[in-house]
C-alpha positions, 0 to 999 in steps of 0.5 A, spaced: 938 050 160 936 052 154 939 045 151 936 042 156 929 045 154 930 045 147 931 035 148 925 036 152 920 038 148 922 034 143 920 029 147 915 031 148 914 032 142 917 026 139 911 023 146 906 026 142 906 023 134 908 018 136 903 013 132 902 008 137 899 014 142 891 014 144 892 022 143 894 023 136 890 017 135 885 021 137 887 027 134 889 024 128 881 023 128 877 027 131 881 031 125 877 027 119 872 026 122 871 034 122 873 034 114 868 028 112 863 033 117 864 038 111 865 034 106 858 031 107 855 039 109 858 040 102 854 034 099 848 036 102 849 043 099 849 042 092 843 036 092 839 041 096 841 046 090 839 041 083 834 038 087 830 046 087 834 047 080 830 041 078 823 043 081 824 050 080 824 046 072 819 042 073 814 048 075 817 051 069 814 047 065 808 046 068 806 053 067 807 054 061 803 046 059 797 052 063 797 057 057 790 056 055 788 054 061 791 061 064 788 065 058 781 062 060 782 064 067 783 071 065 777 072 059 773 070 066 776 075 070 776 080 065 770 085 063 769 083 055 772 089 052 778 091 057 784 090 051 789 086 055 788 079 055 793 073 054 789 068 047 789 071 041 783 074 039 780 067 035 780 064 042 778 069 045 772 070 040 771 062 040 770 063 048 766 068 047 760 062 043 763 057 049 758 063 054 753 065 051 752 056 051 751 056 058 744 054 061 744 054 069 741 046 070 749 045 069 756 047 071 761 051 066 765 045 065 770 048 061 772 054 066 771 049 072 777 045 069 780 052 067 781 055 075 783 048 078 788 047 073 791 054 075 790 055 081 792 047 083 798 049 080 799 056 084 797 052 090 802 046 090 807 053 088 805 057 094 805 050 098 813 049 098 814 056 098 810 057 105 815 049 106 821 052 105 823 047 099 823 053 094 824 061 095 820 066 092 825 068 089 827 061 086 820 062 082 819 069 081 822 069 075 817 062 073 812 068 072 814 075 073 810 081 071 807 078 065 803 074 071 803 080 075 800 085 069 793 079 069 794 078 078 788 084 079 782 079 075 785 073 078 784 076 085 777 079 082 777 071 082 779 070 089 777 075 092 769 077 090 770 083 094 775 086 090 773 093 087 774 092 078 775 100 076 773 097 069 765 096 067 763 095 061 755 095 058 760 089 053 760 083 059 754 079 058 749 076 063 751 069 061 759 071 063 758 074 069 754 068 070 761 064 069 764 069 074 760 067 080 759 061 078 768 061 078 768 065 085 762 060 088 767 054 087 773 058 089 770 060 096 767 052 097 775 051 097 778 056 101 785 053 102 786 054 095 784 060 094 789 063 100 794 060 099 793 063 091 792 069 095 799 068 098 803 067 092 800 074 088 803 077 095 810 074 095 811 075 087 808 083 087 813 084 092 819 080 089 817 084 083 817 091 088 824 089 090 827 088 084 823 094 082 820 090 076 814 093 076 811 100 072 813 106 078 805 109 078 803 100 080 808 100 085 805 107 087 798 104 087 799 097 091 802 101 096 797 105 097 793 099 097 797 096 101 797 102 107 790 098 109 791 089 106 798 090 108 797 088 115 792 082 113 796 079 108 802 078 112 797 075 117 794 071 112 802 069 110 804 067 117 798 063 120 799 060 113 806 059 115 803 056 122 799 052 120 801 047 114 809 046 118 808 048 127 809 053 131 816 050 130 817 055 124 816 060 127 822 064 125 819 062 117 813 064 118 815 071 121 821 071 115 815 070 109 810 075 113 816 081 114 817 080 106 811 083 103 814 089 107 818 091 101 812 092 096 810 098 102 811 105 104 819 105 108 817 107 115 820 107 122 818 100 123 818 098 116 825 100 113 826 095 108 820 098 104 819 103 098 822 110 099 818 116 097 823 119 095 825 114 090 821 112 088 819 119 086 826 117 081 824 112 078 817 115 076 822 121 072 826 116 070 821 111 068 817 117 064 823 119 060 824 114 057 817 113 055 817 119 052 824 120 049 821 120 041 815 122 043 816 130 044 816 136 040 
């Protein structure tokens, strides 16, 4: 009986692996198709990765070329006498001289050119992220904390109602007039203004996730987002839907939820900032900062 079953099995195997058997050929074809499919997926994934790297490098070079214009924007948005600037002292003095030449009957060309180039680039990168062509982690190294440390003055231009905690009498009326001129231009280009704000919020959330900011800045940002967090998340969600349509609703949800990383942790936001962790970071940060300054 065993011998009979063995012979029968051998006959069955011979039939299966017979090159003239249609089932055998179908099985081989199926295996080859699966292998080809895997190869195509790998190639597409590699091409997408390389395209993303090339696009990121392109934006890195573009942003580096805009340092002068970015410095102009920071100068306009900050008050005279503020410590943090992007440009050197000679360039700042030159801008002060240019500011005093401002006339009411003509637009301030150098200021408008600066905001158009800077916000144009930020808005384009924001679209790439909202469309899913780039991740926020891809473009964060382009800007980093150097950009975020200047995000407050930029936000003051983008949101005219944003409160400025630093006031000085050194700022001339002509300087303020140019700032108003820039704010008016941004109001007329509201879509661009929104997308710049979205990029700032996403970059800030990534910096908080990586713990790249001082604990006090993380905390002050989280305090502010107790009031504005919901509005910021709504803005990201609506802009993503506006650009991509409802079909990409999951991407919209993903991006809007990503902003929660810069908000305090709660029962509905377990990925947010934990106050206990913030206390530890502040203690460690102060110890390093005061390392050689204690008596």
